Backbone as numpy.savetxt, mean C-alpha at the origin, in Angstrom:
# Nx Ny Nz CAx CAy CAz Cx Cy Cz
-5.92 -7.48 12.82 -4.90 -7.90 13.58 -4.37 -6.43 14.14
-4.04 -6.29 15.51 -3.50 -5.32 16.24 -1.80 -5.15 16.04
-1.03 -4.03 16.11 0.01 -3.85 16.01 0.63 -4.93 16.98
0.46 -4.68 18.20 1.03 -6.00 19.14 0.64 -7.26 18.53
-0.33 -7.58 18.09 -0.43 -8.87 17.58 0.51 -8.77 16.26
0.82 -8.38 15.54 1.83 -8.30 14.19 2.94 -8.86 14.90
3.54 -7.71 15.78 4.74 -7.84 16.20 5.09 -9.10 17.29
3.98 -9.71 18.00 4.01 -10.84 18.44 4.02 -12.05 17.68
3.77 -12.27 15.95 3.39 -13.19 15.45 4.86 -12.98 14.52
5.76 -11.69 14.69 6.65 -11.60 14.05 7.86 -12.53 14.47
7.73 -12.60 16.12 8.22 -12.94 16.84 8.80 -14.39 16.84
7.27 -14.87 16.52 6.58 -16.25 16.65 7.51 -16.65 15.27
7.54 -16.21 14.21 7.95 -16.65 13.12 9.54 -16.62 12.92
10.31 -15.69 13.79 11.45 -15.42 14.04 11.84 -16.92 14.76
11.38 -17.37 15.99 11.71 -18.19 16.70 11.74 -19.65 15.85
10.66 -19.74 14.93 10.38 -21.12 14.35 11.65 -21.05 13.51
11.47 -19.88 12.56 13.01 -19.73 11.77 14.50 -20.06 12.40
14.38 -19.89 13.92 15.93 -20.58 14.43 15.70 -21.90 14.34
14.40 -22.16 15.13 14.09 -23.68 14.85 14.53 -24.66 13.91
13.98 -24.02 12.48 14.34 -24.55 11.27 15.80 -24.54 10.89
16.52 -23.52 11.22 17.86 -23.62 10.89 18.69 -24.64 11.75
18.58 -25.03 12.95 18.81 -26.36 13.72 18.27 -27.58 13.33
16.97 -27.62 12.52 16.45 -28.81 12.28 17.03 -29.23 10.53
17.28 -27.68 10.28 18.25 -28.27 8.58 19.55 -28.77 9.02
20.52 -28.18 9.96 21.68 -28.83 10.27 21.56 -29.95 10.72
20.72 -30.67 11.56 20.39 -32.02 12.21 20.26 -33.03 10.92
19.16 -32.57 10.28 18.91 -33.07 9.09 19.72 -33.43 8.19
20.56 -32.22 7.97 21.70 -32.73 6.71 22.64 -33.59 7.10
23.21 -33.54 8.48 24.14 -34.15 9.13 24.04 -35.66 9.23
22.27 -35.91 9.34 22.15 -37.26 9.33 21.93 -37.86 8.04
21.47 -37.16 7.17 21.19 -37.63 5.81 22.78 -37.86 4.93
23.79 -36.72 5.55 25.05 -37.31 4.81 25.68 -38.60 5.50
25.58 -38.36 6.58 26.33 -39.99 7.62 25.76 -40.88 6.93
24.46 -41.29 6.74 23.59 -42.13 5.72 24.07 -42.39 4.51
24.24 -41.43 3.39 24.73 -41.25 2.30 26.10 -41.90 2.46
26.68 -41.28 3.24 28.57 -42.00 3.27 28.59 -43.49 3.45
27.94 -43.76 4.51 27.66 -45.38 4.98 27.28 -46.14 3.49
26.07 -45.82 3.08 25.43 -46.45 2.05 26.48 -46.18 0.83
27.12 -45.27 0.81 28.28 -45.78 -0.67 29.45 -46.26 -0.44
29.52 -46.18 1.27 30.67 -47.23 1.39 30.42 -48.32 1.20
29.33 -48.79 1.62 29.03 -50.40 1.44 28.87 -50.67 -0.03
28.54 -49.83 -0.72 27.97 -50.12 -2.30 29.21 -49.80 -2.95
30.71 -49.06 -2.84 31.83 -49.62 -3.33 32.91 -50.01 -2.90
32.49 -50.60 -1.45 33.74 -51.32 -0.60 33.25 -52.39 -0.42
32.43 -52.47 0.92 31.97 -53.95 1.57 31.10 -54.86 0.44
30.29 -54.41 -0.47 29.32 -55.40 -1.31 30.28 -55.87 -2.52
31.53 -54.95 -3.19 31.99 -55.69 -3.99 32.98 -56.78 -3.21
33.40 -56.52 -2.17 34.25 -57.69 -1.49 33.32 -59.00 -1.12
31.97 -58.62 -0.60 31.46 -60.05 -0.38 30.91 -60.47 -1.62
30.51 -59.86 -2.76 30.20 -60.28 -3.77 31.25 -61.31 -4.57
32.58 -60.51 -4.59 33.66 -61.41 -4.77 33.78 -62.96 -4.00
33.74 -62.83 -2.84 33.62 -63.91 -1.85 32.74 -65.31 -2.52
31.53 -64.37 -2.54 30.45 -65.52 -3.10 30.77 -66.00 -4.28
31.17 -65.33 -5.31 31.19 -65.44 -6.59 32.28 -66.67 -6.80
33.39 -66.59 -5.95 34.60 -67.56 -5.83 34.30 -68.47 -5.54
33.63 -68.66 -4.33 32.88 -69.66 -3.83 32.02 -70.73 -4.40
31.16 -69.66 -5.43 30.02 -70.68 -6.29 30.82 -71.29 -7.19
31.80 -70.95 -8.05 32.68 -71.65 -9.04 33.50 -72.54 -8.29
33.86 -72.74 -7.36 34.80 -74.10 -6.96 33.64 -74.91 -6.13
32.37 -74.83 -6.62 31.26 -75.56 -6.05 31.32 -76.27 -4.40
31.78 -75.30 -3.87 31.55 -75.68 -2.42 30.37 -75.19 -1.74
30.18 -76.15 -1.25 28.61 -75.89 -0.18 29.12 -74.61 0.61
27.60 -73.95 0.48 27.65 -72.62 1.42 27.31 -73.06 3.08
27.64 -72.55 3.95 27.36 -73.16 5.64 26.35 -71.89 5.54
25.47 -72.62 6.72 24.25 -71.77 7.18 24.37 -70.39 7.42
25.60 -70.05 7.89 26.19 -68.89 8.60 26.15 -67.99 7.11
26.97 -68.44 6.37 27.16 -67.66 5.20 25.91 -67.56 4.41
25.03 -68.53 3.99 23.72 -68.38 3.49 22.91 -66.94 4.33
23.13 -66.92 5.33 22.57 -65.90 6.51 23.23 -64.32 6.12
24.42 -64.37 6.10 25.51 -63.35 5.80 24.86 -62.95 3.87
24.85 -63.84 3.11 24.30 -63.26 1.85 22.97 -63.00 1.77
21.64 -63.64 2.62 20.50 -62.72 2.52 20.51 -61.66 3.17
21.23 -61.33 4.33 21.34 -60.13 5.25 22.20 -58.91 4.28
23.32 -59.36 3.58 24.08 -58.46 2.43 22.97 -58.18 1.13
22.49 -59.10 0.69 21.78 -58.66 -0.31 20.45 -57.76 0.09
19.88 -57.96 1.14 18.98 -56.89 1.83 19.39 -55.40 1.99
20.84 -55.25 2.57 21.32 -54.00 2.72 21.73 -53.47 1.68
22.32 -54.12 0.45 22.17 -53.75 -0.68 21.24 -53.02 -1.43
20.22 -53.74 -1.15 18.81 -53.14 -1.81 18.49 -51.89 -1.50
18.58 -52.03 0.18 18.28 -51.10 0.97 19.07 -49.45 0.88
20.52 -49.52 0.75 21.44 -48.66 0.53 21.34 -48.14 -0.91
20.75 -49.05 -2.05 20.33 -48.65 -3.18 19.18 -47.45 -3.32
18.12 -48.13 -2.89 17.08 -47.20 -2.46 17.54 -46.13 -1.55
18.43 -46.00 -0.68 18.50 -44.87 0.11 19.27 -43.74 -0.66
20.08 -44.00 -1.74 21.05 -43.21 -2.48 20.04 -42.58 -4.08
18.94 -43.59 -4.17 18.14 -43.04 -5.16 17.45 -42.27 -4.24
16.63 -42.29 -3.00 15.92 -41.04 -2.67 16.52 -39.91 -2.15
17.90 -39.83 -1.75 18.63 -38.76 -1.26 18.80 -37.90 -2.36
18.82 -38.45 -3.70 19.10 -38.13 -4.99 18.11 -37.24 -5.58
16.62 -37.61 -5.39 15.35 -37.30 -5.68 14.32 -36.73 -4.33
15.10 -36.25 -3.40 14.63 -36.11 -2.13 13.87 -34.90 -2.14
13.03 -34.49 -1.67 12.35 -32.65 -1.57 12.37 -32.53 0.14
13.25 -31.78 0.36 13.42 -31.36 1.72 12.58 -30.73 2.37
11.98 -31.04 3.44 11.11 -30.06 4.35 11.55 -28.76 4.47
12.70 -29.01 4.92 13.19 -27.52 5.43 13.41 -26.47 4.58
13.91 -27.20 3.16 13.72 -26.31 2.12 12.49 -25.73 1.74
11.15 -26.45 1.71 9.78 -25.90 2.11 9.66 -24.93 2.77
9.89 -25.45 4.09 9.95 -24.18 5.46 11.00 -23.08 4.98
11.95 -23.26 4.05 12.36 -21.83 3.74 12.03 -20.84 2.72
11.11 -21.46 1.85 10.27 -21.05 1.06 9.06 -20.35 1.80
8.75 -20.96 2.57 7.76 -20.02 3.55 8.24 -18.88 4.25
9.22 -19.26 4.41 10.11 -18.20 5.32 10.41 -17.13 4.54
10.75 -17.11 3.34 10.69 -16.33 2.04 9.69 -15.76 1.68
9.00 -16.21 1.72 7.21 -15.49 1.30 6.96 -14.77 2.82
7.28 -15.25 3.89 6.86 -14.32 5.29 7.89 -13.09 5.42
8.89 -13.23 4.96 9.99 -12.06 5.18 9.45 -11.06 4.25
8.73 -11.20 2.67 8.22 -10.27 1.72 6.95 -9.69 2.46
6.17 -10.36 3.49 5.11 -9.97 3.99 5.59 -9.08 4.90
6.65 -9.45 5.95 6.58 -8.96 6.92 7.47 -7.57 6.36
8.26 -7.53 5.50 8.93 -5.97 5.31 7.93 -5.39 4.25
6.92 -5.89 3.58 6.29 -5.22 2.34 4.97 -5.34 2.82
4.36 -6.21 2.56 2.76 -6.59 2.71 2.13 -6.02 4.25
2.59 -6.32 4.90 2.07 -6.09 6.28 2.04 -4.89 6.62
3.53 -4.37 6.38 3.05 -2.71 7.18 2.37 -1.89 6.21
2.52 -2.13 4.72 1.55 -1.43 3.91 0.31 -1.60 4.45
-0.33 -2.88 4.80 -1.86 -2.74 5.20 -1.98 -2.42 6.34
-0.79 -2.00 7.28 -1.19 -1.77 8.55 -1.25 -0.15 8.43
-0.67 0.24 7.61 -0.59 1.68 7.08 -2.11 2.12 6.16
-2.40 1.25 5.74 -3.90 1.55 5.04 -4.82 1.77 5.88
-4.62 0.70 6.71 -5.70 0.41 7.85 -5.76 1.79 8.93
-4.63 2.00 9.30 -4.48 3.26 10.18 -5.29 4.60 9.51
-5.01 4.41 8.30 -5.16 5.75 7.49 -6.67 5.58 7.27
-7.08 4.48 7.02 -8.75 4.42 7.09 -9.44 4.59 7.78
-8.85 4.11 9.38 -9.88 4.91 10.69 -9.56 6.38 10.75
-8.30 7.30 10.27 -8.38 8.78 10.29 -9.41 9.04 9.11
-9.26 8.65 8.00 -10.20 9.24 6.94 -11.57 8.59 7.50
-12.34 7.68 8.19 -13.79 7.59 8.61 -14.03 8.79 9.83
-12.63 8.90 10.02 -12.81 10.37 11.65 -13.50 11.43 11.05
-12.33 11.88 9.76 -12.36 13.25 9.43 -13.81 13.27 8.54
-13.95 12.35 7.79 -15.40 12.18 6.98 -16.51 12.52 7.97
-16.71 11.60 9.23 -17.40 12.07 10.04 -17.42 13.41 10.43
-16.31 13.87 11.10 -16.80 15.16 11.63 -16.98 16.14 10.68
-16.68 15.93 9.17 -16.92 16.68 8.14 -18.40 16.72 7.89
-19.12 15.63 7.90 -20.61 15.38 7.82 -21.23 15.65 8.62
-20.86 16.03 10.12 -21.47 16.41 11.35 -21.48 17.77 11.22
-20.58 18.59 11.04 -20.20 20.10 10.53 -21.28 20.52 9.33
-21.47 19.83 8.12 -22.28 20.15 7.58 -23.98 19.85 7.93
-24.13 19.13 8.53 -25.41 18.76 9.20 -25.55 19.76 10.24
-24.72 20.36 10.59 -24.93 21.36 11.48 -25.19 22.75 11.12
-24.19 22.93 10.01 -24.54 24.46 9.11 -25.54 24.25 8.53
-25.84 23.04 7.75 -27.66 23.14 7.16 -28.65 23.64 8.20
-28.37 23.10 9.01 -29.44 23.24 10.10 -29.61 24.88 10.46
-28.02 25.37 10.60 -28.37 26.95 11.04 -28.71 27.59 9.51
-28.82 27.17 8.38 -28.73 28.10 7.28 -30.40 28.05 7.49
-31.04 27.11 7.60 -32.44 26.55 7.49 -33.26 27.39 8.67
-32.29 27.67 9.71 -33.38 28.41 10.74 -32.40 29.95 11.02
-32.05 30.51 9.75 -31.77 31.74 9.71 -32.82 32.79 9.38
-32.70 33.80 10.14 -33.81 34.74 9.96 -34.13 35.09 8.28
-35.15 35.57 7.90 -35.56 36.18 6.50 -34.46 37.68 6.57
-34.47 38.30 7.71 -33.83 39.43 7.57 -32.24 39.51 7.72
-31.72 38.33 7.55 -30.32 38.34 7.31 -29.65 38.53 6.26
-28.72 39.49 6.10 -28.11 40.50 5.27 -27.01 39.39 3.97
-27.01 40.22 2.81 -25.90 39.28 2.04 -24.64 39.43 2.50
-24.37 40.37 3.19 -22.92 40.41 3.81 -23.02 39.01 5.03
-23.64 39.30 5.59 -24.07 37.88 6.68 -23.94 36.82 6.19
-24.70 36.42 5.32 -24.96 35.42 4.52 -23.29 35.09 4.12
-22.62 36.10 3.63 -21.33 35.80 2.78 -20.31 35.39 4.14
-20.56 35.97 5.17 -19.45 35.88 6.17 -19.74 34.35 6.84
-21.30 34.23 6.87 -21.92 32.44 7.34 -20.78 31.79 6.55
-20.84 31.94 4.92 -20.36 30.86 4.21 -19.29 30.69 4.50
-18.00 31.94 4.79 -16.62 31.67 4.71 -16.32 30.66 6.31
-17.33 31.25 7.13 -17.02 30.58 8.37 -17.53 29.04 8.34
-18.53 28.93 7.60 -19.03 27.51 7.32 -17.91 26.27 6.51
-17.41 27.26 5.71 -16.43 26.84 4.65 -15.18 26.47 5.77
-14.44 26.91 6.51 -13.43 26.92 7.48 -13.94 25.67 8.41
-15.29 25.72 8.74 -15.51 24.56 10.07 -15.68 23.22 9.16
-16.02 23.49 8.16 -16.15 21.96 7.41 -14.78 21.58 7.04
-13.75 21.94 6.56 -12.69 21.88 5.87 -11.25 21.48 7.09
-11.79 22.45 8.38 -10.80 22.21 9.17 -10.21 20.69 9.49
-11.11 19.45 10.00 -10.62 18.22 9.76 -9.36 17.89 8.84
-9.26 18.57 7.60 -8.71 18.19 6.69 -7.36 18.92 7.34
-7.24 19.86 7.74 -5.87 20.53 7.99 -5.48 19.72 9.33
-6.31 19.92 10.27 -5.84 19.15 11.65 -5.48 17.94 11.17
-6.20 17.03 10.38 -5.47 15.42 10.61 -4.58 15.25 9.21
-4.18 16.32 8.42 -3.35 16.27 7.06 -1.97 14.77 7.36
-1.28 15.40 8.45 -0.29 14.22 8.38 -0.35 12.90 8.29
-1.52 12.60 9.18 -2.16 10.86 9.10 -2.89 10.82 7.92
-3.63 11.66 7.09 -4.06 11.39 6.03 -3.04 11.14 4.72
-2.18 11.73 4.79 -1.54 11.86 3.66 0.07 11.52 3.78
0.52 11.30 5.16 1.85 11.23 5.63 2.83 11.92 5.35
2.50 13.16 5.70 3.48 14.66 5.39 4.64 14.18 6.63
5.86 14.18 6.42 6.64 14.38 7.12 6.84 16.02 7.85
7.94 15.95 8.45 8.36 17.31 8.96 9.00 18.22 7.73
9.42 18.06 6.76 10.18 18.59 5.83 9.55 18.84 4.93
8.15 18.46 4.67 7.13 18.46 3.54 6.07 19.16 3.48
6.00 19.97 2.17 5.38 21.26 2.50 3.74 20.99 2.34
2.87 21.45 3.04 1.32 20.63 2.57 0.54 21.93 1.84
-0.21 21.90 0.98 -0.97 22.92 0.58 -2.27 22.62 0.19
-3.62 22.84 0.80 -4.71 22.60 0.16 -5.41 23.55 -0.19
-5.87 23.68 -1.31 -6.78 24.81 -2.28 -8.43 24.15 -2.76
-9.10 25.13 -2.32 -10.68 25.20 -2.96 -10.85 25.85 -3.94
-10.75 25.84 -5.31 -11.09 26.72 -6.48 -12.45 26.69 -6.79
-13.01 27.59 -6.94 -14.59 27.53 -7.61 -14.37 28.21 -8.88
-15.38 27.68 -9.72 -15.37 28.21 -10.66 -16.00 29.39 -11.17
-15.70 30.77 -11.77 -16.30 31.90 -11.58 -16.74 32.43 -13.33
-17.91 32.31 -13.54 -18.62 32.09 -14.92 -18.29 33.19 -15.48
-18.62 34.39 -15.18 -18.15 35.82 -15.88 -16.64 35.97 -16.49
-15.84 35.50 -15.34 -14.43 35.51 -15.90 -13.75 34.29 -17.00
-14.57 33.17 -16.52 -14.09 31.84 -17.22 -12.87 31.50 -16.34
-12.69 31.63 -15.06 -11.31 31.32 -13.96 -11.69 30.63 -13.35
-10.73 29.53 -12.97 -11.17 28.83 -11.32 -10.23 29.56 -10.64
-11.20 30.27 -9.23 -10.64 31.20 -8.68 -10.24 30.55 -7.08
-9.35 30.87 -6.52 -9.30 29.84 -5.24 -10.22 30.79 -3.94
-10.98 30.08 -3.62 -11.84 30.70 -2.42 -11.42 30.32 -1.17
-10.87 29.19 -0.74 -10.21 28.71 0.49 -8.93 27.91 0.34
-8.04 28.34 1.00 -6.77 27.82 1.38 -6.13 27.73 2.26
-5.53 26.54 3.03 -4.46 26.51 3.98 -3.51 25.75 3.41
-2.42 26.31 3.94 -0.58 25.71 3.23 0.33 25.95 4.78
1.33 25.60 4.39 2.57 25.53 5.03 3.00 26.92 5.25
3.28 27.43 6.38 3.36 28.76 6.58 4.91 29.15 5.99
5.62 27.84 5.45 6.94 28.33 4.74 6.89 28.43 3.23
5.45 28.34 2.90 5.19 28.35 1.41 4.93 29.85 1.31
5.38 30.60 0.06 5.46 31.92 -0.38 4.34 31.60 -1.47
2.87 31.93 -1.42 1.77 31.42 -2.62 1.61 33.03 -3.12
1.16 32.44 -4.21 0.56 33.67 -5.32 -0.79 33.82 -5.30
-1.60 32.88 -5.03 -3.16 32.43 -5.10 -3.76 32.77 -6.79
-2.62 32.19 -7.32 -3.22 32.47 -8.88 -4.59 31.98 -9.36
-5.10 32.22 -10.52 -6.48 31.66 -10.97 -5.94 30.69 -12.30
-6.77 29.73 -12.46 -6.20 29.00 -13.34 -7.70 28.74 -14.75
-7.18 28.77 -15.96 -8.24 28.90 -16.88 -8.75 27.40 -16.98
-9.59 26.97 -17.57 -10.15 25.36 -17.44 -9.25 24.93 -18.80
-9.04 23.88 -18.20 -7.78 23.20 -19.19 -6.55 23.28 -19.13
-5.84 24.28 -18.33 -4.55 24.49 -18.03 -4.41 24.08 -16.53
-3.12 23.44 -16.40 -2.68 23.29 -15.08 -3.31 22.11 -14.63
-2.77 21.96 -13.40 -3.57 20.56 -12.84 -5.05 20.89 -12.73
-5.23 21.72 -12.01 -6.36 22.32 -11.61 -7.54 22.69 -13.26
-7.02 23.23 -14.02 -7.56 23.15 -15.15 -8.32 21.90 -16.00
-6.96 21.03 -15.69 -7.28 19.72 -16.59 -8.44 19.00 -15.66
-8.29 18.84 -14.37 -9.49 18.02 -13.37 -10.27 18.73 -13.76
-10.55 20.08 -13.78 -11.78 20.65 -14.18 -12.76 20.42 -15.32
-11.89 20.60 -16.53 -12.21 20.66 -17.88 -12.65 18.78 -18.14
-11.83 18.05 -17.13 -12.16 16.38 -17.71 -13.15 15.91 -16.59
-13.41 16.63 -15.54 -14.41 16.41 -14.66 -14.20 14.97 -13.81
-13.08 14.80 -13.52 -12.33 13.67 -13.05 -11.19 13.86 -12.00
-11.02 12.81 -11.34 -10.10 12.81 -10.44 -8.39 12.67 -10.93
-7.77 13.35 -10.38 -6.30 13.51 -11.10 -4.95 13.51 -10.17
-4.04 12.48 -10.68 -2.88 12.48 -9.66 -2.04 12.81 -10.30
-0.75 13.60 -9.92 0.24 13.50 -10.59 1.67 13.19 -9.39
2.41 12.22 -9.55 3.43 11.90 -8.58 4.46 12.90 -8.81
4.85 12.99 -10.08 5.79 13.95 -10.01 5.78 15.03 -11.00
5.66 16.25 -10.96 5.17 17.62 -12.03 6.42 17.55 -12.84
7.64 17.23 -12.55 8.74 17.49 -13.62 8.87 16.33 -14.59
8.26 15.06 -14.28 8.27 14.15 -14.87 6.87 13.89 -15.54
5.95 14.82 -15.78 4.83 14.82 -16.62 4.70 15.65 -17.85
4.20 14.85 -18.85 4.50 15.31 -20.17 3.09 16.55 -20.14
2.33 16.67 -19.47 0.77 17.18 -19.49 1.28 18.28 -18.49
2.32 18.48 -16.90 2.29 19.21 -15.97 3.46 19.62 -16.40
4.52 19.49 -16.62 5.89 20.17 -16.56 5.95 21.21 -16.59
5.17 22.14 -17.92 5.10 23.52 -17.68 4.30 24.15 -17.10
3.34 23.79 -16.46 2.47 23.64 -15.66 2.85 24.96 -14.55
4.01 24.73 -13.92 4.66 25.55 -13.18 5.40 26.76 -13.68
5.55 27.83 -13.42 6.19 29.19 -14.58 7.54 29.17 -13.84
8.05 28.52 -12.80 9.49 28.72 -12.66 10.17 27.72 -11.80
11.22 27.18 -11.39 11.74 25.89 -10.96 11.36 26.16 -9.40
11.28 27.36 -8.87 10.74 27.53 -7.25 9.24 26.90 -7.21
8.52 27.20 -8.09 6.97 26.14 -8.11 7.62 25.09 -8.51
7.90 24.52 -9.06 8.20 23.05 -9.07 8.67 22.38 -8.09
9.45 23.14 -7.21 10.08 22.34 -5.80 8.95 22.65 -5.04
7.88 23.58 -5.22 7.12 23.95 -4.17 6.04 22.82 -3.91
5.16 22.80 -5.38 4.16 22.14 -5.67 4.84 20.68 -6.52
5.30 19.83 -6.17 5.75 18.50 -6.82 5.07 17.27 -6.95
4.37 17.18 -6.07 3.14 16.14 -6.54 1.77 16.57 -6.17
0.36 16.28 -6.54 -0.71 16.95 -7.24 -1.41 15.89 -6.60
-2.85 15.90 -6.03 -4.20 15.48 -5.93 -5.54 16.45 -6.04
-6.36 16.44 -7.39 -7.24 17.25 -7.45 -8.32 16.32 -7.99
-9.33 16.58 -7.04 -10.81 16.11 -7.28 -11.85 17.47 -7.72
-12.57 17.33 -8.68 -13.61 18.02 -9.12 -14.61 17.85 -8.29
-15.36 19.23 -7.92 -16.38 19.41 -6.93 -17.79 19.23 -8.08
-18.48 17.94 -8.25 -19.84 17.65 -9.06 -20.77 18.77 -8.98
-21.11 19.26 -9.92 -22.47 20.22 -9.78 -23.89 19.41 -9.64
-24.03 18.52 -9.03 -25.45 17.71 -9.19 -26.64 18.61 -9.11
-26.67 19.77 -8.55 -27.88 20.77 -8.62 -28.04 21.37 -10.07
-26.75 21.14 -10.68 -26.85 21.97 -12.09 -27.17 23.56 -11.93
-26.06 24.30 -10.93 -26.01 25.28 -10.70 -25.49 25.98 -11.98
-24.51 25.82 -12.37 -23.77 26.13 -13.56 -24.24 25.50 -14.98
-24.30 26.56 -15.75 -24.95 25.63 -17.13 -23.59 24.90 -17.82
-23.77 24.03 -18.52 -23.12 23.17 -19.48 -22.30 22.05 -18.91
-22.86 21.67 -17.71 -22.74 20.22 -16.92 -21.19 20.56 -16.64
-20.65 21.63 -16.08 -18.97 22.02 -15.70 -19.25 21.83 -13.97
-18.29 21.31 -13.44 -17.89 21.13 -11.97 -18.19 22.53 -11.49
-18.65 22.57 -10.01 -18.53 23.92 -8.99 -17.12 24.08 -9.03
-16.19 23.45 -9.25 -14.61 23.66 -8.68 -13.96 22.69 -8.44
-12.68 22.82 -7.99 -11.68 21.85 -7.92 -11.14 21.76 -6.37
-11.00 20.69 -5.79 -10.18 20.46 -4.33 -8.99 19.88 -4.53
-7.94 20.64 -4.49 -6.49 20.59 -4.55 -5.78 20.11 -3.51
-4.75 19.20 -3.33 -4.13 18.72 -2.33 -2.59 18.67 -2.93
-1.33 19.59 -2.29 -0.25 19.40 -3.11 1.01 19.26 -1.89
2.04 18.53 -2.43 2.98 18.96 -1.82 4.61 18.97 -2.47
5.45 19.10 -1.70 6.71 19.71 -2.41 7.45 18.11 -2.47
6.69 17.17 -2.18 7.58 15.93 -2.16 7.11 14.91 -2.82
7.86 14.34 -4.01 6.97 13.28 -5.18 6.57 11.95 -3.86
5.22 11.57 -4.93 4.86 10.29 -4.54 3.99 10.43 -3.29
3.85 11.48 -2.95 2.89 11.88 -1.42 1.49 11.43 -1.73
0.95 11.59 -2.50 -0.45 10.86 -2.64 -0.57 9.67 -3.57
-1.70 8.82 -3.19 -1.98 7.67 -3.63 -3.30 7.42 -4.13
-3.57 7.18 -5.08 -5.19 6.59 -5.53 -5.53 5.97 -5.04
-4.83 4.42 -4.57 -5.41 3.52 -4.05 -6.10 4.12 -2.70
-5.29 4.66 -2.10 -5.20 5.24 -0.37 -6.25 6.35 -0.69
-6.41 7.34 -1.38 -6.72 8.38 -0.92 -8.45 8.53 -2.05
-8.29 7.95 -3.09 -9.40 8.19 -3.90 -10.73 8.12 -3.39
-11.13 7.42 -2.59 -12.46 7.32 -2.37 -12.42 8.30 -1.05
-11.60 8.52 -0.39 -11.85 9.63 0.73 -11.60 11.28 -0.09
-11.16 11.60 -1.07 -10.99 12.53 -1.52 -12.56 13.05 -2.49
-13.23 11.92 -3.09 -14.54 12.09 -3.95 -15.37 12.17 -2.59
-15.31 11.82 -1.25 -16.01 11.89 -0.64 -16.24 13.31 0.06
-14.95 13.88 0.16 -14.91 15.35 0.85 -15.46 16.03 -0.39
-15.14 15.82 -1.59 -15.60 16.50 -2.76 -17.05 16.64 -2.83
-17.77 15.33 -2.51 -19.28 15.72 -2.15 -19.65 16.18 -1.14
-19.39 16.18 -0.15 -19.61 17.24 1.03 -19.63 18.47 0.66
-18.49 18.88 0.27 -18.28 20.37 -0.10 -19.45 20.81 -1.18
-20.11 19.80 -2.44 -20.52 19.80 -3.36 -22.16 20.35 -2.51
-22.45 19.56 -1.70 -23.67 19.70 -0.86 -23.81 21.13 -0.20
-22.37 21.35 0.41 -22.38 22.95 1.16 -22.58 23.93 -0.09
-22.21 23.43 -1.01 -21.83 24.92 -1.92 -23.18 25.17 -2.67
-24.13 23.82 -2.88 -25.50 24.16 -3.25 -26.29 24.55 -2.46
-26.38 24.25 -1.29 -27.10 24.70 -0.19 -26.93 26.37 -0.03
-25.74 26.71 0.14 -25.27 28.08 0.16 -25.95 28.85 -0.82
-25.39 28.46 -2.55 -25.77 29.19 -3.36 -27.40 29.11 -3.38
-28.08 28.34 -3.18 -29.68 28.61 -2.97 -29.90 29.17 -1.92
-29.58 29.66 -0.66 -29.66 30.25 0.15 -29.36 31.79 0.07
-28.54 31.94 -0.95 -28.21 33.20 -1.33 -28.88 33.70 -2.63
-29.40 33.10 -3.29 -30.63 33.60 -4.23 -32.10 33.49 -4.05
């Protein structure tokens, strides 16, 4: 359903809710009037008539035709009003059911539908980004395959860096739509690659908010959010580093904790077995200075797909350089 359709449906529900309120008022007034009349009959008129007929019965006087008709009608009315009182005491109001439906609708209106719309819109952006990254990957692989044999190692390294920028550029361009960054929230996207000789995860590519002062530190496997993701070889998320028992000491200063409050890290699998020991090629990291910036429900499949695209590119470049 489009945004216009959702808004139109909400307006229709508001109109229906207003009509239901008027119906409830009419229903309540009608039922109250009937109940008052029934109670008046059973407590006032019925005892008088019963007393009259019992008195006449004990005097052995004959009932006239009109009195017989009155007695029959009174008996029928008494049975009817007794039934009315019983039914009103056990009734299930249609208006109350409508109120329940509206309460559910209010929950959908304020919580479920906005979230569904957000997920749908984000999903469209994710598909666009994945398509653009895949398109760049295919073009770059074609360029690598058609590269002349005389291409030097320095040129290959330059092409590697240019290709990495091209593939990851859509992440930077659409970061606000992908991860709901607001104006005061600081984005940071890093690609760490594992360096076997030093046994360190070193930053190979980075894009961050220009208000961030970075140190470009490296991480040992198992240390920090990056190191944990690498050694566990699985996607990791942290909604608030200050509330995490694993990561609360990862940032060395209060300033670090303010800059990198929430994380999403995904390992880049080594499908071609470039690195011995079954270790990942590296880790792709998204951070924010705001809590709850990332969501596995929304971001998991997207982040894993991005990591797979990077894995294909890294493996292709590695083979072309050796």
